[in-house]
C-alpha positions in Angstrom: 52.8 100.1 -110.4 50.7 98.4 -108.0 50.9 99.2 -104.3 50.0 96.5 -101.4 47.9 98.2 -99.3 47.7 96.8 -95.5 45.8 97.9 -92.7 44.9 97.5 -89.1 42.1 97.6 -87.3 41.7 99.6 -84.2 39.8 97.3 -81.2 36.2 97.1 -81.3 35.7 98.9 -84.4 32.8 96.4 -85.5 30.1 98.5 -85.1 32.0 101.6 -86.9 33.3 99.3 -89.5 29.9 98.5 -90.6 28.7 102.1 -90.5 31.5 103.3 -92.3 31.6 100.5 -95.0 28.9 101.9 -97.9 31.1 105.3 -98.2 34.4 103.0 -97.8 32.9 100.6 -100.7 32.0 103.6 -102.9 35.5 105.0 -102.9 36.9 101.3 -104.4 34.0 101.4 -106.8 36.0 104.2 -108.4 39.0 102.3 -108.4 37.3 98.8 -109.6 35.6 101.0 -112.5 39.1 102.4 -113.4 40.1 98.9 -114.0 42.9 99.7 -110.8 42.2 97.1 -108.4 44.0 93.6 -108.6 41.9 92.4 -105.2 40.6 93.8 -102.4 38.9 92.6 -99.0 39.1 92.1 -95.4 40.7 89.9 -93.1 38.6 88.2 -90.8 39.4 87.6 -87.4 38.4 84.0 -87.5 38.9 81.1 -89.8 35.7 82.3 -91.4 34.4 84.1 -94.4 31.5 85.6 -92.3 33.2 86.1 -88.9 29.4 87.4 -87.1 30.5 89.5 -83.8 34.4 88.3 -84.5 34.8 91.1 -87.0 37.9 91.8 -88.9 41.3 92.6 -88.0 42.0 94.8 -91.5 41.7 94.8 -94.9 43.9 94.4 -98.1 43.9 96.2 -100.9 46.2 95.7 -104.0 45.6 98.5 -106.4 47.8 100.5 -109.6 49.0 104.0 -108.8 51.7 106.4 -110.3 53.9 106.5 -107.1 54.0 105.3 -103.4 53.2 108.9 -102.7 50.0 108.6 -104.2 48.6 105.1 -102.9 49.9 106.4 -99.6 48.0 109.7 -100.0 44.7 107.7 -101.2 44.9 105.3 -98.1 45.3 108.2 -95.5 42.2 109.2 -97.0 39.6 106.5 -96.8 36.4 107.0 -94.6 38.1 104.1 -92.9 40.8 106.0 -91.5 38.7 109.4 -90.9 36.3 107.1 -89.0 39.5 105.6 -86.8 39.0 102.3 -87.7 42.1 102.0 -89.6 44.2 102.2 -86.4 47.8 101.2 -88.7 48.5 101.1 -92.5 51.4 100.4 -94.5 51.7 100.9 -98.3 54.5 98.8 -100.4 55.2 98.2 -104.0 53.9 95.0 -105.3 54.8 93.2 -107.9 51.9 90.5 -109.4 54.0 87.2 -110.1 51.1 84.6 -109.8 48.7 82.9 -111.3 
């Protein structure tokens, strides 16, 4: 089943995000290579794909896991959590309908 992982960034976390991004992406790549990612990416703080110093407000990952518990455990083990970038994470079941 797919699960939406909705993460919110801590205030003033842009520099930590930049430093931790390689570890975060390396971990994400394992899911991509396993064919389990439907979509993933950050939420810019402004209406621009490159928000510059405005940074990001969080991220969205929609990926396939065997259970809600597995998705929660995976999300909570992200390098962004360990670095204090994600201040809150919500994980919900997700059913892709369109396109």
